[in-house]
C-alpha positions in Angstrom: 125.7 100.9 88.6 127.9 98.1 90.8 126.3 95.7 92.5 125.9 95.7 96.5 128.7 94.4 98.4 130.3 93.3 101.7 130.8 97.0 103.6 128.1 98.5 101.7 126.1 100.4 104.0 121.9 100.3 103.4 119.4 102.9 105.0 116.7 100.7 106.3 113.2 103.5 105.9 111.4 104.5 108.3 108.2 102.6 108.8 105.8 105.3 109.0 106.9 106.4 105.2 105.6 105.8 101.9 108.7 103.7 101.2 108.3 101.2 104.6 109.1 97.6 104.6 106.0 95.6 104.3 106.0 91.7 105.3 105.7 88.5 103.3 105.9 85.2 103.8 108.6 83.1 102.4 108.4 79.6 101.6 110.3 76.5 100.6 111.6 72.7 101.0 114.8 71.8 102.2 116.0 68.6 104.2 114.6 66.1 102.1 111.4 67.9 101.5 110.8 69.5 104.8 108.4 72.4 104.6 109.6 76.3 105.7 108.2 79.1 105.8 109.1 82.5 107.4 108.4 86.2 107.7 110.3 88.9 106.1 110.0 92.2 105.7 110.9 93.5 102.6 111.5 96.7 100.4 113.8 99.3 98.6 117.1 100.5 100.5 119.0 103.0 99.6 122.8 102.4 99.5 124.7 105.4 101.4 127.4 106.9 99.4 125.8 105.5 96.0 122.7 106.5 93.9 121.3 103.4 94.1 118.2 101.4 95.6 118.5 97.5 95.9 116.4 95.2 97.3 116.7 94.1 100.6 114.7 91.2 102.9 115.1 91.2 106.7 113.5 88.4 108.6 111.1 89.4 111.1 112.7 88.2 113.9 115.9 90.4 113.0 114.0 93.5 111.9 113.4 96.8 113.9 110.1 97.9 113.3 110.8 101.3 113.6 112.4 101.6 110.8 115.1 104.7 110.1 118.1 102.9 110.5 121.5 101.7 108.9 122.7 98.5 108.6 126.2 96.8 107.0 126.4 94.3 104.8 128.9 91.9 106.3 129.6 87.9 106.6 126.0 87.6 108.5 124.1 88.6 104.9 123.5 86.7 101.9 122.5 87.5 98.1 121.2 86.6 95.2 121.4 88.1 91.6 119.8 87.2 88.0 123.3 86.7 86.3 127.1 86.0 87.9 127.7 89.8 86.8 126.0 90.8 89.5 122.7 92.0 87.9 119.8 92.9 90.5 121.5 91.9 93.3 119.2 91.7 96.7 120.5 91.2 100.0 118.9 89.0 102.4 119.3 88.7 106.2 118.2 85.5 108.2 119.7 82.6 109.6 122.1 81.5 106.8 121.0 78.0 107.6 118.0 78.1 105.5 118.2 77.4 102.0 115.7 78.6 99.7 116.4 79.2 95.7 116.9 82.7 95.1 113.7 83.3 93.3 111.2 82.5 96.2 112.8 86.2 97.7 111.9 88.0 93.8 108.7 86.3 93.6 107.6 87.3 97.2 108.9 90.8 96.8 106.7 91.3 93.7 103.7 89.7 95.3 104.1 91.9 98.4 105.2 95.3 97.0 104.0 95.6 93.5 100.4 94.5 94.2 98.0 94.9 97.1 97.0 91.5 97.9 93.7 90.8 97.6 90.4 88.7 96.6 90.1 91.2 93.7 92.9 90.3 91.5 90.7 88.2 88.6 88.1 90.6 89.0 90.6 93.6 88.2 92.2 91.5 85.3 88.8 90.6 83.8 87.8 94.2 84.0 91.0 95.5 82.1 90.5 93.0 79.3 93.0 89.8 80.4 90.0 87.9 82.3 91.0 84.1 80.6 94.4 85.0 80.5 94.7 85.9 84.2 92.7 82.3 84.7 95.3 80.9 82.5 98.2 82.4 84.1 97.0 81.2 87.9 97.1 77.7 86.7 100.5 78.0 84.8 102.0 79.2 88.8 100.8 76.3 89.9 103.0 73.9 87.5 105.7 76.6 88.1 105.8 76.6 91.9 105.9 72.9 91.8 109.1 73.2 89.7 110.3 75.7 91.6 110.4 73.5 94.5 113.4 71.2 92.8 115.0 73.7 90.3 117.0 77.2 91.4 120.3 79.0 92.6 120.7 78.8 96.0 121.4 82.4 98.1 125.1 83.2 98.2 127.3 84.7 101.3 129.0 88.0 100.9 
């Protein structure tokens, strides 16, 4: 699969379907440590004319809540990716003056799209035999989050 590129058309799914976008918050620091927090809608969007779906993030103020519409990737979009070959490329529509690192979006996608967020995560982990590992992972996440404020790759412009 080739990575998405400028000119590709993404199909944003209906907000009533099982593949609807979900709302999540992205947090980051810029401007000498000033904290930012914005809501985004995120999900998998089909690429028109290609047999692929891509991870897509749309700032809440720019998202059309009914869903079920097409958007063309142009200069108003940015992207992140796993490597310079474009593996895992995802698209972001937001104010381009925002400077979050790419991993802020990928971690938000994991948190908001793959797991139902609730206070039972530790109990579920314990029930599955991962009790201590879940607790250690939570402690490690605190350290990783601190490093994530300093290190990372910025978004790229299409």
